[in-house]
C-alpha positions in Angstrom: 13.8 -196.8 67.8 15.6 -195.0 71.1 18.9 -193.4 69.8 20.1 -192.7 73.3 21.5 -195.9 74.9 23.2 -193.7 77.7 21.4 -190.6 78.8 23.6 -187.6 79.1 22.1 -186.0 82.0 24.7 -184.9 84.6 24.2 -187.3 87.6 24.5 -190.3 85.6 27.4 -189.4 83.4 29.5 -188.2 86.6 28.6 -191.6 88.4 29.7 -193.7 85.3 33.0 -191.7 85.0 33.7 -192.1 88.7 33.0 -196.0 88.5 35.4 -196.3 85.6 38.1 -194.1 87.5 37.7 -196.2 90.5 37.9 -199.3 88.7 41.0 -198.4 86.8 42.6 -197.3 90.2 41.8 -200.9 91.6 43.1 -202.6 88.5 46.4 -200.4 88.6 46.9 -201.2 92.2 46.3 -205.0 91.7 48.8 -205.1 88.7 51.5 -202.8 89.7 54.9 -204.6 90.3 55.9 -205.5 93.7 59.5 -204.6 94.1 61.6 -206.8 96.5 64.6 -204.4 96.6 64.5 -200.5 97.1 67.6 -198.6 97.2 67.9 -194.8 97.4 71.1 -193.1 97.2 71.7 -189.3 97.4 75.1 -187.6 96.9 77.2 -191.0 97.2 75.2 -191.8 100.5 73.1 -194.8 100.9 69.7 -193.6 102.3 67.5 -196.7 102.3 68.4 -200.4 101.3 64.9 -202.3 101.8 65.0 -205.9 101.2 68.7 -206.5 102.0 70.5 -207.8 104.9 72.8 -205.7 107.3 76.0 -207.1 105.6 74.5 -206.3 102.2 73.5 -202.7 103.2 77.3 -202.3 104.5 78.9 -203.4 101.2 76.4 -201.3 99.4 77.1 -198.3 101.4 80.9 -198.8 100.9 80.3 -199.3 97.0 78.3 -196.1 96.9 80.8 -194.2 99.0 84.1 -195.4 97.3 83.5 -197.1 94.0 80.5 -195.5 92.3 79.9 -192.1 94.1 76.8 -190.3 92.7 76.2 -186.6 92.6 72.4 -186.9 92.2 69.5 -188.8 94.0 69.2 -192.2 92.5 66.5 -194.8 93.5 66.8 -198.3 92.3 63.8 -200.8 92.4 64.2 -204.4 91.6 63.0 -208.0 91.9 64.2 -211.7 91.2 62.4 -213.2 88.6 61.1 -217.0 88.6 64.4 -217.8 86.8 66.6 -216.1 89.4 67.2 -213.3 87.0 67.7 -210.0 88.6 65.4 -207.1 87.2 66.4 -203.6 88.1 64.9 -200.2 87.3 66.7 -197.0 87.8 64.8 -193.7 88.8 67.2 -190.8 88.4 70.1 -189.6 86.1 73.0 -191.9 85.9 75.0 -192.9 83.1 75.0 -196.3 81.3 78.4 -197.4 82.5 77.7 -196.4 86.1 74.3 -198.3 85.7 76.1 -201.2 84.5 78.5 -201.3 87.2 75.7 -200.9 89.8 73.9 -203.9 88.1 77.2 -206.1 88.1 77.7 -205.4 92.0 74.2 -206.0 93.2 74.2 -209.2 91.1 77.3 -210.2 93.0 76.0 -209.4 96.7 72.3 -210.5 96.3 
C-alpha cells in the first residue's frame, strides 16, 4: 500500500500552495462586501464622500465642520440592505456617542 498520497518534493508542494493561495484570493475578492457609501474625514474636514449627491456632500461637510468635529482621521463605509436599513462600518477612533450622532445624521440625509 502506498502511504504517500501527495509526494513532498519541492515543486509539487509549492505549486499546490500557490494554487490554494490564488483560489483563496479569488474567493475573498468575489465575496467581499461592495460598499455603496464611502466617507473620509480628517480633522473635521470632509475629504471624500463617494456615493452621495452634491447636496448630501455639502450637508455632510457642514455637519463635520460644525456639529461633530473630529480630531482624527475617520473612514465610514456603508450600504443599504434589501430592507432599506443603512449598514455602516467605522474605521478609525471615534467614541460611541459621536458614532451614533453620525449614524443618525446619515440616516436623515440618505
